[in-house]
N, C-alpha and C positions, 0 to 999 in steps of 0.2 A: 868838508872831510880833511884829514891829516895828511901827513907826508907820503902814507902808503898809496892814497889815491893820486897825488901829484906824482909818483914816480912811474905811473903807467903812462904808456905811449898814446897818443891820439887814438888810433885804431883800437887799442886796448879799452880805452874810456867808452869809445861808441858800443863796443860789445858788451861792456858792463851795463850801460844804461838801457840796451836792448832788453838785456836778460831781466834786469830790474822791473822794467815796463811790463815784460811779458808774464812775470810772477804777481806784479800789482793787478794787472787786469784779469789774470787767471782767477787769483783770489776774489776779486769783485764779483765775477761771474759765478763762481761756486758758492759764495756765501749768499747770494740773493735768495736763496730757497730758504736759508735759516730765517730771514727776515719774513717771509710770507706764510710760514707755519701758523703762526697764531690767527692769520686771516683765514687760512683754508680749512682749519679744523673745523670751524663752525660753519663757513660757507658752503663746503662740500660735504660735511659730516665725516670729515676724515678722521681717523683716530690717531692718536700719538703714535701707535705700533705702525701704523701706514707710513706716517712721517719719517719714522727712523728707517723703515724699509726703503723710501726713496732715497734718503741720504747715504744710506749703507749702499745701494745699488749703484749709485754714482761713483762711490768710492771703490767698488769692487770692479766696475768697469774701467774704471781709471788704472787699476793694476794691470789690466790686459793692455790698455793703452800705452802703459809706461813700458811694459815689456816689448810691444811690437815697436814703439818708438826707439826704444834703446838698440833694438836690431837693427831698425832702418839707420839710425844715427850712425851705426859702425860701417854701414854700407854706402849710403848716399850722402852722408854728412851731417854734422849737428845742426848746421844753420838751415838747411831745407826742412829738416824735420820740425824745428823750432816754428818756422812760419806755417807749415801745414798744420800743426797742432793748435795755434792760436786760432787761425781762420776755422778749424772743425769746431772748436768748444763755442767760438762765437756765434755760429749759424744755430746750433742746436739749443744755446741759451735764448735767443730769440724766438724760436719755434716753441719754446715753453710757454710763450705768453699766449698761444692760441690753444692751449689744452682745455679740457673742460671736465676732466675727471681724473681719479688716481691712476688708472691704468695708462692714460694717455701721457701725464706728466711723468711717471715711472719711465716710459719709453724715451722721452725727449731727454730727462735728466742722466739717464743711463748711457745713452748715445753722448751726451755732453761730456760724460766722465771720461770717455775714450781719448778725447783732445787734451783734457785736463792732466791725464797721466803722462801723455807723451810729451807735453810741454817741460815737466820737470826733468824727464830723462834727457832731452837734448840740452836743455838751458844750463842745467847745473854741472855738466861734464863740459860744456863749451867754455864757461867762463873759469872753471877749475883748470882748464889745459891753457887758456890764453894768458893767464897772469903768471908772474914769477911765483917760486915755491914759498918765499919768504913772506909773501902777503895774501897767499891762497885762501887761508882760514877766514881773513877779514873780507876780502873780496866777494868769496862764494856767500859767506854769511850776512854780509850787507845786502848783497842781491836778494837773498831770501827774506830780508826786512821789507821787499816790496809786498810780502803778503799782507801784513798789517796795514799797510797804506792802501792795498787793494779792499781788504775789509771796511777800512774807514770810508773809502769811497762808495762802498756798497751802502754803509749805514748813513752816509749823507744823502745818497740818492733816495733811499728808504724816507728818511725824514721829509726831504724836499716833496717827493711824490705822494706819501701819504698825507702830508699837510694841505696838499692842493688838490687831490682827487679823491673821489668817494673811494672807501676801501674797497668794495667789491670790483672796481675797476682798476685800482690803484696797482694791484699785484701784477697785472697784466703789463701796465705802462713800465714797472720796475724791470720785469724781464726783457723789454724791449730795449732799456738802457743798457743792457748786456751786449747789444751789438756792437758798441763803441770799439771793443778791442780789434775788431777787425781793420780799422784804421791803422794800427800799429804795423801790420804786414806789409802795408804799402810803404811806410817809412823804413821798414827793415830791409826792404828790397836794395837799398843804397848802401854799398860799402861794408856790409857784415860779412866776414869770411870766417872760414873754419880753422881752426889752430894749426900750427906746423907740426905738431906732434900726430894729429890725425892724419894729416896730408903725407907725413914721413911713413907712418905705419901702414896706411893703405897702399902706398907704392911698393913697400917692402913685402906686405902680405900678396901683392899681386903677383910676384915672382916666387912664391912657395908654391909646392905641389900639395901641401896638407893644408887645406882651407876650411877643416872641420871646426866650426865653433864649439859644437858639443863637446868635444873632446878636450879642448882648452878650458871649457867650463868645469869639466868634470875633473881636472888636473887636482891633487889633493890639496895643494896649497891654495888654490882658488876656490874649490868647492867648500872647504870649512870657513872660509871668510863670507861666502854668499849666506849660508846658514846663519852666522852669528848677525849679519847685516839685515838679514830678514827679520830676526827677533827683535834687533834694536828698532827698527823702523815700526814694526807691530806694536810694540809698547810705548813708543813716543807718540804715534799718531794715534793709538787708540785712546789715550788720553785728551790729545789735542782735538780730535774730531768730536769727542764727546762734549767738551766746552763750547766748540765752534758751533755745533749743531743745536746745543741744548740752552746755551746762557740766555738767548733772548726769551725763550719760552719760560725758563724759569723765572726770570725777573718779571716778566709781565703778568704770568699766572700765579707762580707761587709766592713771589715778593709783592703781586699785585701793584706793579708800578705802570704809570703812564708811558706814552710814547717818548716825551721828552725826559724823563727821568730815566728811562731805559737807554736812551742815546746817551746821556750823561755817564751812566755806568759803563756803557761800551766804550766811550771815548777814553775812559780812565785805563780799560782793559788794554785797550788797544795802543795807547801809549806805552804801557809796560811791555807789551809784545814787541813793538818796534825796538825799545830799548833792548829787550832780551836778545833778539837777533843780532844787533850791532854789538852790544857790549861782550856777549857770550862769545862772538866772532873772534873778538880781540883776545879774549880771555884763552880760546882754543890755541891762538898762535904763540901764547906765552906758556902755558901749562901743559899743553898737548891736548889731543882729541878724547881720549879716555877719561881723564879727570873732568874735563869740561862736561861730559855726558853724565858723570856721576853726580857732580855737583847739581847740575840742573835737576836731575830725576829726584834728588832728596828735597830741594826746594819746592818742586812741583807737587811732590807727594803730601807734604806738610801744608802747603797753601791751599790746595783743593779741598783737603778735609776740612780746614778750618772755615774755608769760606761758605761751604754747603752744609756743615753739620753744627756749627755753633749758632746760638741765636744772638747775634751781634747787633749793636746799633747800626743805624742807617748809614751815619758817616764813616764808621769803621769798616763797614762792608764796602763802601764807595771806595776808599784808600786802599783796601785789600785787593781791589780789582787790579792794581798795577804790578804787584808780586806775582798773582796768579797768571798774568799775559807774560810777564818776564821769563818765568821758568817754564812754561809750557811751550815757548818759542824757543827759549835758550837752548833746549834739547835738540831741537831740529837744526839750529844754527850751523853746527859743525859738521853735519851729516854729507853735504854736497862735496866739501873739501876732502873729508875722510874717504867718500868712495871713490872719488877721483884719483887718490893715493893708493887705495887698495889693490885696484886691478890693473892689468897690463892695457896698454893703449889699444891693442888690435881687439880686445874685447870688453873695454871699459864700459862703453854704452849699453851693450847687452847685459853685461854682469851688474853694474848700477842699475840698469832698468828692472833687471830681476828682483835684486836686492830690496830696493825701494818700493817696488810695486806689489810683489808677493806680501811684503810687510805690510803695505798700505792696505791691501785687501783683507788681511788678517785683522788688522787694527781698525778697519773700516766696519767690521760687524759689531763693534762696540757700541757706536750710538743706537744701531737697533736694538741690541740687548737692553740698553738703558731705556728706550721707549717701551719695551714690552714688559721688563720688571718694574717700571715706575707705577703701572697700575696697581700692584700688589705692596709696594715698598714706599711708594713716593718718589717724586722726580728729584728732589734734593739728594736723599739717600741712595738712589740709584745712581746718579751722576758722581758723588763722593767715593763710592765703593769701586765702581768700576774704572774709574779714572786712576784712583790710587793703585789700584793692582796693575794697571798698565805700567804705571812709573816704577813699580817694583822689579818688572821685567827688564826696563832699560839698565836699571843699577846693577842687576846681575849680569847682563851681557857685557856691560862696560869691563868687568873685571877679566873676561876673557877675550876682549877684542884686541887684536895688535895695534900698537901705536904706530902711527904714521906721520906724524908730524914732521915736515922738513924733507919728505921724500923728494928725490929727483924723478920726475915722470919719465925721463928718458931711460931709467934703469929700472922702471918697474916690468 
């Protein structure tokens, strides 16, 4: 990493890596389901619509978890909620290995989603508050680059487990691998502290008579920002979750690829995703949050349509996976920094948690819609249409969203 990372104090770096690993392991546990969909469809006689419902249900409950996590983060601290969330989603990922039917897996994955949502609400705000404003976009965006790292870990685990274990059993082993993030909580118990901004705000709030969070959330300046943020997230994650949920199935069934070929395509896509998080984080610190959102939305719109709708040679499709991942993640890269800057410290966790997770809940419906409409229009067309529509929403919202780049958190 460059000078921006070296400028951080040792305590800030430790917080950075705790949040990065939290993101990575969160992503690993979430994405394991996408890899077992092709196995469970014939094994359980599960339909694509039911698979989409499981994916959407986990995302919907993550919205609830994110809202609760954000509220708790404003009350008991970002670090405590981060630890609790990681432990929660780890347990229910492991329990998924012991399910035997669609309803059972629906329950465990839905409960897993609660911890998944809480982790974002606490982690994004924590790192955004800890670092200096001049590097906030790069720090938060790079932390979120832990997502493709975790996705890659899930892909590697899938490749290794399915290569060594018979498929009817391999999916259970894969979910048990998801117990590993629990070890991170033990490491995080040492030396990770809440930001000075949070501690100062908590002390000031304790001496105020009016502690009504609701009245602060409904204040005109805050309310409009929450609405815009919800719409931004709904569009960005509607497209992102569609690709994350259905890309493996698209490659294996529509494109009829083997496990090894699918893994190769995913590697290219994940490299693009990692680059998108990191590079667009740098871009957001240079040209601002709004322009970065707009640029990423246009790139994602064009790329997803070309990838799914054109009959391209295999080599071209492989290469195109890089910009597909780059732009789908580039949109999300600036959100943590932007939401940290949009809202006052005393309600930052709650407001950001509501914004991200209500939007996540709305965007999370898109994978289910793709699964249901794919029966009539085909999976490729369903992915392309619904993802492209989601990215149009991002572009429109970016026009109206306030620019927050360079804001001092103490003045928010």
